[in-house]
Structure formats: C-alpha cells, structure tokens
C-alpha positions in Angstrom: 44.7 245.8 -60.6 40.9 246.3 -61.2 41.2 249.2 -63.4 43.5 246.7 -66.0 41.5 246.6 -69.2 42.2 243.6 -71.6 42.1 246.2 -74.7 45.3 247.7 -73.4 48.8 246.5 -73.9 49.5 246.8 -70.1 47.5 243.5 -69.4 50.1 241.7 -71.4 53.0 242.4 -69.3 50.9 241.3 -66.3 50.4 237.9 -67.8 54.0 237.3 -69.0 55.5 238.7 -65.8 58.3 236.4 -64.6 57.9 234.2 -67.7 60.0 233.6 -70.6 59.0 236.4 -73.2 61.3 235.2 -75.7 59.2 232.2 -76.6 57.2 234.0 -79.4 54.0 234.2 -77.7 54.7 237.3 -76.0 55.7 238.9 -79.2 52.7 237.8 -81.0 50.4 239.4 -78.4 52.1 242.5 -78.8 51.8 242.7 -82.6 48.0 241.3 -82.9 46.6 244.8 -83.5 48.9 245.5 -86.0 48.4 242.2 -88.0 44.6 242.5 -88.0 44.7 245.8 -89.4 47.2 244.7 -92.2 45.2 241.8 -92.9 41.9 243.9 -93.2 43.6 246.4 -95.5 45.1 243.6 -97.8 41.6 241.8 -98.0 39.8 245.1 -99.1 42.7 245.8 -101.6 42.3 242.2 -102.9 38.4 242.5 -103.2 38.9 246.0 -105.0 41.4 244.6 -107.4 39.0 241.7 -108.4 36.4 243.7 -109.1 38.3 246.3 -111.2 40.2 244.3 -113.4 37.3 243.1 -115.7 36.2 246.9 -115.8 39.8 247.6 -117.0 40.0 244.8 -119.6 36.9 245.8 -121.0 37.4 249.3 -121.2 40.8 248.9 -123.2 39.4 246.3 -125.3 38.9 247.4 -129.0 36.2 245.0 -129.7 34.0 246.4 -126.9 30.2 246.8 -128.1 29.6 250.5 -128.2 26.8 252.0 -126.3 23.4 252.2 -127.8 22.0 255.5 -128.5 18.2 255.7 -128.0 16.8 258.0 -130.0 14.2 260.4 -128.8 10.6 260.1 -129.0 8.9 262.0 -131.2 5.1 261.8 -131.9 4.1 261.0 -135.6 1.0 262.4 -136.9 -0.6 260.3 -139.5 -2.9 261.4 -141.9 -6.0 259.1 -142.6 -8.1 259.5 -145.8 -11.6 259.1 -146.4 -12.4 255.3 -147.0 -14.9 254.4 -149.7 -16.6 251.3 -149.6 -16.5 249.0 -152.3 -20.0 249.0 -154.2 -21.8 245.7 -154.2 -22.7 244.5 -157.7 -26.5 243.5 -157.8 -27.2 239.9 -158.0 -28.2 238.3 -161.2 -31.6 236.6 -161.4 -31.5 232.9 -161.6 -33.1 231.8 -164.8 -36.4 229.8 -163.9 -36.1 226.1 -163.8 -38.9 224.3 -166.3 -40.1 221.3 -165.0 -41.3 218.5 -167.0 -44.3 216.4 -166.2 -43.3 212.8 -165.2 -45.4 210.0 -165.9 -46.5 208.0 -162.6 -44.8 205.0 -162.1 -46.5 201.6 -162.6 -46.8 200.1 -159.6 -45.9 196.3 -159.8 -46.6 193.6 -157.1 -43.9 191.7 -155.5 -44.0 188.8 -153.3 -42.4 189.1 -149.9 -41.9 186.5 -147.1 -44.8 183.9 -148.6 -46.8 181.9 -145.9 -47.0 178.0 -146.6 -50.3 176.6 -145.6 -52.3 173.3 -145.9 -54.0 172.6 -149.3 -57.5 172.4 -147.7 -56.8 176.4 -146.4 -55.7 177.6 -149.8 -57.8 180.2 -151.7 -59.4 178.4 -155.1 -60.6 181.5 -156.2 -58.1 183.2 -159.0 -58.3 187.0 -160.0 -59.1 187.7 -163.3 -56.5 190.2 -165.3 -59.2 192.7 -166.3 -56.3 195.3 -167.2 -54.4 194.9 -170.5 -51.1 196.3 -169.1 -47.8 195.2 -169.3 -45.7 194.5 -166.2 -42.4 195.9 -165.9 -39.5 193.6 -164.2 -38.5 195.0 -160.7 -34.6 194.6 -159.6 -33.2 194.8 -156.4 -29.8 195.7 -155.1 -27.4 192.6 -155.3 -27.0 190.2 -158.2 -30.3 188.3 -157.7 -33.4 189.8 -159.1 -37.1 189.5 -158.2 -39.7 190.4 -160.6 -42.5 189.4 -162.6 -41.9 188.6 -166.4 -44.5 190.0 -169.3 -47.6 187.5 -169.8 -46.6 184.3 -171.7 -48.4 183.6 -174.7 -50.3 180.6 -172.8 -51.7 183.2 -170.3 -49.6 182.3 -167.5 -47.1 184.5 -165.5 -43.3 183.2 -164.3 -41.2 184.6 -161.6 -37.4 184.6 -161.5 -36.0 183.6 -158.1 -32.8 185.1 -156.5 -29.5 183.1 -157.1 -28.7 181.7 -153.5 -25.4 179.8 -154.9 -22.4 181.8 -154.8 -23.9 185.0 -155.7 -23.1 187.8 -153.2 -26.7 189.3 -152.0 -27.4 192.8 -150.8 -29.0 193.3 -147.5 -32.2 194.9 -149.2 -32.9 191.4 -150.5 -32.5 189.3 -147.3 -35.5 187.8 -145.5 -33.1 187.9 -142.3 -30.1 190.1 -141.8 -26.9 188.8 -140.6 -26.1 189.0 -136.7 -23.0 189.0 -135.0 -23.2 186.8 -131.6 -24.0 189.4 -128.8 -25.3 192.1 -131.0 -23.6 194.8 -133.4 -22.4 196.7 -130.4 -20.1 193.8 -129.4 -18.7 194.0 -132.9 -18.1 197.6 -132.7 -16.5 197.3 -129.3 -14.2 194.5 -130.5 -12.9 196.8 -133.6 -12.6 199.8 -131.5 -10.7 198.3 -129.1 -8.1 196.4 -131.2 -7.4 199.2 -133.7 -4.4 200.8 -133.1 -4.5 204.5 -133.7 -1.5 206.2 -135.4 0.0 209.4 -134.0 -1.8 212.1 -136.4 -1.4 215.8 -136.1 -4.6 217.9 -135.8 -7.9 217.1 -134.5 -11.5 216.1 -135.5 -12.3 212.6 -137.0 -11.5 210.4 -139.7 -13.4 207.8 -141.4 -12.4 204.7 -143.1 -14.8 202.6 -145.1 -14.4 199.0 -145.4 -16.4 196.4 -146.9 -16.7 192.3 -146.6 -18.8 189.2 -147.3 -20.4 187.4 -144.7 -20.3 183.7 -146.1 -23.0 181.0 -145.2 -21.0 179.6 -142.5 -20.7 182.9 -140.6 -17.1 183.8 -141.6 -15.8 187.0 -143.1 -14.0 187.0 -146.7 -13.4 189.5 -149.2 -12.3 192.1 -146.9 -11.5 195.4 -148.8 -10.8 199.2 -148.3 -13.6 201.2 -150.2 -12.4 204.6 -149.0 -8.8 204.8 -147.5 -7.6 208.5 -145.9 -4.0 207.3 -145.7 -1.9 207.4 -142.6 -2.0 203.5 -142.6 -5.7 203.3 -141.2 -6.7 201.3 -144.3 -4.3 198.5 -143.6 -5.0 198.6 -140.0 -8.8 198.3 -140.5 -8.3 195.2 -142.7 -5.9 193.8 -139.9 -8.5 194.1 -137.5 -11.2 192.5 -139.5 -9.2 189.6 -140.3 -8.3 188.8 -136.5 -12.2 188.4 -136.1 -12.5 184.9 -135.0 -16.2 184.9 -133.8 -18.7 183.7 -136.5 -21.8 185.5 -137.7 -25.1 184.4 -137.9 -25.5 184.4 -141.9 -28.1 186.1 -143.6 -31.4 184.1 -144.8 -33.2 183.9 -148.1 -36.5 181.4 -148.2 -34.7 179.4 -145.2 -31.3 179.3 -146.6 -28.0 181.0 -145.7 -26.6 183.1 -148.4 -23.4 185.2 -148.9 -24.1 188.7 -147.7 -22.4 191.7 -148.6 -21.8 194.4 -145.7 -20.3 197.9 -145.6 -18.7 199.2 -142.4 -17.6 203.1 -141.7 -14.9 203.0 -139.0 -14.7 206.5 -137.4 -10.9 207.4 -136.0 -10.8 210.3 -133.4 -7.6 212.5 -133.5 -6.2 214.1 -130.3 
C-alpha cells in the first residue's frame, strides 16, 4: 500500500474499488493523461497557425513591398581647387566738406517770470540804448509768441503777449507744467495696467505715439495717434486715454490756466 504512486493508474482502481465505475468519473480519470496531451498539442498547433497565416498571406500578396536594396558604401574622392579670394577695391577718398562762416547770432533779451514789487522799491533808472542795432523777434513753440518789436518812431519798445484764450500752448512756453494727481508715474501705471495687449508674433517692443490737449479745467481732449504701428494698438491707446477720469492740474502762464499740448509715447513689450 505504501509503494502506490498517484502518478500511476493503479491508484485509480484502488479509489474506485467496490464503487460504481459506470458513473463516468472512473472513465475521466483513466483518460486524463491522454486528454491533457491532446489539449497541449491542439494549443500549440493553434498558436503556430495564428502566427503563420499573416506570413503566408503576405508572401502570396502580389502588392507586397519588394525588399530595399542597400548599395554598398564606396568612398568618393572630391577634388578641391584652390580658392582665390576676391580682391577688395580701394575706397575712394571722400570729397572735402567746405565750411561756411556763419555769422554770430544776435542775442535778444526775453522776459521770463517777472516779479511784481511795490512802487517804492522799483528801480527808477532806465538804461540808455547806446547800440543802434535792430532787435529781432523771437518765437517760441506753440501758437503764442514772446518777443520784442523793433523800436517805434517814438523810441518806446512794445512787447507781444501770449494768447491765453483758446490757443493750444506748447510746454516750452509755460510757467508751470501740467501735473497729474499723484505724479506722472501714477498716470503711466494707469495706462500700463489698462492697456490690453494683442497677441503679436515676435519679440521686442513696439511704440505708439499719441498726443492730447490738457484743457484749462484739467480734462483731456483732442486725443490723436501720431504714429500707429498697427495691430490695433493705436485704437487701444485712444481707448485707454479716453477712460481716464482723473483731471490734471493745468499748465499756467502768468497765473492763468491755459490749454496745453502733451505728447505721450506708449511702449508695448511683445512676448
């Protein structure tokens, strides 16, 4: 009994001794080895067929790609000729620039920021005009002019005042420049934070030049684009400047508020 192995068929007879061998379990136990070998063979055959069918179809397919012939590598000798550099032509001497003697400009006196004092403190002495020279009118930027007219027949001199009405004055002629509440940097910060940049290909920076007029009440008007690089940046600059609600302190001449021209370059950084 102890020498009986489960790998031999004799143990099946021992298990089914005095039992019904016609039930079916006895027959399955007897043929288990044969069934296992048959299943293994069928599985190997099926796997081989699955791998072989695509190869067979590709072999008999008339449209199959022919194998690529790779030519043998051969060393090619390239003959280089001597390179002759181009001869540089001698530079032609530039003609001498003749200079003309320019007459020295005639200096003219200009009244800037006069100070009003009491009559008792005024200087009663009047300087005599010893030079018999013609005094030339001087013109400053803007629409108004400051200058001295030629001597009148009576010997008295007259001055022309700046028109402080509806004329637009350049900042050069002002006694006091316009100021933005909080400083000009606050104005630049507002424009930069509210300027919507378009998606522009490339890198670097683009400048938009705009101009406007600061009215006597500090409001901004006549907003124009002097140089528009395109991409809708000019319209965007006008939109941002029109959205400013804070009023400026206007420019002043002789203590009076005047309309002042103002130019502003806006730099847009491209990513």
